[in-house]
C-alpha positions in Angstrom: 0.1 -0.1 0.0 1.1 4.0 -1.4 1.5 6.4 1.8 -1.2 8.7 1.9 1.3 11.3 2.3 3.4 10.2 -0.5 0.6 10.2 -3.0 -0.2 13.9 -1.6 3.0 14.9 -2.5 3.3 13.4 -5.5 0.2 14.9 -6.7 0.8 18.5 -5.5 3.5 18.3 -7.6 1.5 17.2 -10.7 -1.0 20.4 -9.8 2.2 22.4 -9.1 3.5 21.0 -13.0 0.5 21.8 -14.6 0.0 25.8 -13.7 -2.5 24.8 -10.8 -5.8 24.4 -12.8 -9.1 24.1 -11.2 -11.3 21.1 -10.8 -8.0 18.8 -11.1 -7.5 17.8 -7.9 -8.9 14.5 -8.5 -7.1 13.3 -11.5 -3.9 14.4 -10.1 -4.6 12.3 -7.2 -5.3 9.5 -9.3 -1.9 10.0 -11.6 -0.1 10.3 -8.6 -1.8 7.1 -7.0 -0.9 5.0 -10.0 2.2 6.4 -10.2 3.8 5.4 -7.5 1.8 2.2 -7.3 4.0 1.6 -10.4 6.7 2.3 -9.0 6.7 -0.1 -6.6 5.8 -3.0 -9.6 8.6 -4.8 -10.6 9.7 -4.3 -14.1 7.9 -7.2 -15.6 4.9 -6.8 -14.4 4.7 -2.8 -15.1 3.7 -3.1 -18.6 1.0 -1.0 -20.4 -2.2 -3.5 -20.1 -1.7 -2.8 -16.1 -2.0 0.7 -16.8 -4.7 0.2 -19.1 -7.0 -1.8 -16.8 -6.2 0.5 -13.9 -7.6 2.8 -15.7 -10.7 1.6 -16.4 -11.5 -0.1 -13.4 -9.8 2.0 -10.5 -6.4 1.1 -8.3 -7.2 -1.4 -6.2 -10.9 -1.6 -6.5 -11.4 1.6 -5.6 -13.5 3.5 -8.4 -11.6 5.2 -11.4 -13.2 8.7 -10.3 -12.8 10.0 -7.3 -16.1 12.0 -7.5 -17.5 8.9 -7.4 -16.4 7.5 -4.9 -16.9 10.7 -2.0 -13.2 10.1 -1.2 -13.4 10.1 2.7 -9.2 10.1 3.0 -8.3 12.9 5.5 -5.2 13.3 3.5 -7.0 13.4 0.1 -9.1 15.7 1.9 -6.2 18.1 3.4 -5.0 17.9 -0.1 -7.8 19.4 -1.6 -8.5 21.9 0.8 -5.3 22.9 0.3 -5.6 23.1 -2.8 -8.7 25.1 -3.2 -11.4 22.2 -3.5 -12.4 21.0 -0.6 -15.7 19.1 -1.0 
């Protein structure tokens, strides 16, 4: 499992790299989680098929879109608040 603080930091970096756009917090959180999970996988398991499947079904059984899931993760909520997008 990925440390939520690492996801928050990566999502923040993605947000900054994209010029701090509004209403992209859920996408940045998803991208950060996917990137960190891919970094933890053995090289032979890191294939395009696994990435494509993750986008369709979500990560670790989670919905692919956090807006649909109504995320209650405190780290995610704190990050949303930090970027001015709290629910």
